[in-house]
C-alpha positions, 0 to 999 in steps of 0.5 A: 499500499506504501507505493500506491499512487492515485494515476492522473487524470489524461483526457481528450476530447474536441467539441463535435462540429457540424456544418450545415451547408445547405441551411441558407438555401434550404431556408430561403426555400421555406421562406419563400413558400410561405411568401408565395402562399400567402400572396396567391389566389387560391384556385383549384390549379394553383392549389395543387402547386401549393401542394407540391411545394409544400410536400417538396420542402416538408420532405427535404425537413423529414430529411433533415430531421433523420439527418439530426438524430444521426448526428446527435447519436454519432456526437453523443457515442464517444460521450456516452462511452466516456460515461459507461467508463466513468461508472465502471471506475466509480463502482470499483472506488465505492467498493473501495469506500465500503472497506475502508469506512468497515475498517474505520467502524472496525477501529473505532469500536475497538478503540471504544471498548478500550476507552470503556474498560478505561473509564470505568477502571477510573471509576470503579478506583474512585467508587471504591473510596466510599462504602455503599456507594449505591450507583455503578457505572451505567449511571455515570454514562447515563449523566456524561455519555461524553466521556466515551469520546475520543477527544475526552482526555483521561485527566479530564475524565477522571475529574468528571467521574471524582465530582460527579462521585462527589455530588452524589454523596453529598445529595446522599448526606442531604437526604439523610437529614431529612425526615421523610430520608426514606422515601426521599432515597428510595425515589432518588434511587428509582430517578436516577439520582435527581435529588430536587426531583425525588425531594419534589415528587415525595413532597406532591406524593405527601400532599396527595395522601394527606387530601386522600385523607381528609376527602376519606374522613369527610366521606365516613363523616357524611355517611356516618347514621347518628341515632335520635331518640324522641318520646311522645306520652299518649294518654288516650287509646284511640288516640295511640291507634290513630298515631300508630297507624299513621307512623306505619303508614310512613314507614317511621322506625319506632318502639311502643311502649304500654304502661 
């Protein structure tokens, strides 16, 4: 491959030349035919002559059209040949491009794997400095995906890892001081380490629980039946029978005591 050289372009061409020597004579004939037809008085005799002249000119025109096609094909023939040759070269070069692209992708993948191992090793070293650090390498990549880029230097990657782990540790310290630390920690670990979001979610959930309890308590209070007792004393037996009939008719609960 070290001795490979791209060949120079060696292409020569000359513009196609078409010498239409009878152009002026044929144009004059066509113009003369039009002039005569415009000025002649139409009679059975001169109509026949006009048809004959028109047929002669049209014949020449058809011959000229056929010649045009012949000349066009002759002029384009070397161009078409050159175009086909160019396509053949392009197809071969395209295959070479595919091979190079594949090699580049393969090399990039190897470098990416090596970079990932290197960064993960640095992460493990920093993580080991803390007891029970709850986040892994995957969470780091979720927050800092560019850390695996080629242009991301090793010192910068190590600094990013140290700052990221320290930030999470500070979050955990804050959570431990909260009265609802267990709930916030659970939400924090579940949302990928977003402290403000975890606190807001738990706060909203607690507010909803308070409102739910209030609604349930109010609903129970409305549904509770409070017993009411009233005592009426009737001294006449007939009046008692009338009142008892009225109560039964209206489905009123009552207790009867006779004494």
